[in-house]
N, C-alpha and C positions, 0 to 999 in steps of 0.2 A: 503494499499500500504505501511505500514511500514514493513510489514513481507517480503514483495519483496526486500526492501532494505537492512534488516538485513540479508537474505539468500543471495542475491547478494554479500554483504560485507563478509560474511563466504566463499563463494566460491573463492570470489578474493584473501583473504587470504590463502586459501589452494594452488590457483596458485602460490603465492608469496613462500610459503614454498617449493613447488616443485621447484621454481628457486633457493633458496637456497640450497636444496638438490644437484642441479645440479653443483652449485660452488663448495660445499664441495666435492662434488665425483671427479669432474677434477682438485681440488688442491691435492686429495690424489694419483689420476691416475698420475699426473706430475712427483710425488715423487718416483714412482716406475720405476724400469729399465725392460722395456719390448722391444720387437722387433717391427719394424714399422708395421705389419699387426696387431698384437696384441693390438696396442696403437690405429691403425685406427678403429679396430672393437668396443673397448671400448669407443672411442670418440664419433661413429656413434651412438651409445646407449645413451650417453649424449646429442647429438645433437637433438634426438627423443624427450627425455625426456623434454629437454629444449622448444622445439616448443609446445610439449602438456602442459606444466605447462603454458606458455605465453596464449595460448587460452583459458585455465582454467581462468586465470586472467582477460582477456579480456572478457570472458563472464560474469563473476561476476561483472565487471565494468560497463559492457552493462545494467545488471539487475539494479543496483544501480541507473542509469541514467533513465531507464525507472520508476522505482519506485518513483523516485522524478518529474518525469514528470506528472505523473498520480495522485500524492498524493497533 
């Protein structure tokens, strides 16, 4: 079950990296001067990526917990 823990930790770190990417993307986006519709479209992309990264991170943490319970 050690492998499940390590794989889950790697997946969780990938999700956290995705969350970091979302933060950097939005910070760069706020510095740009865009009209409202373009800003909304790009922010929607960031929100979708944010939810995806959060889901991946949650999946990885669940794998870690299951590995600990089974180990």
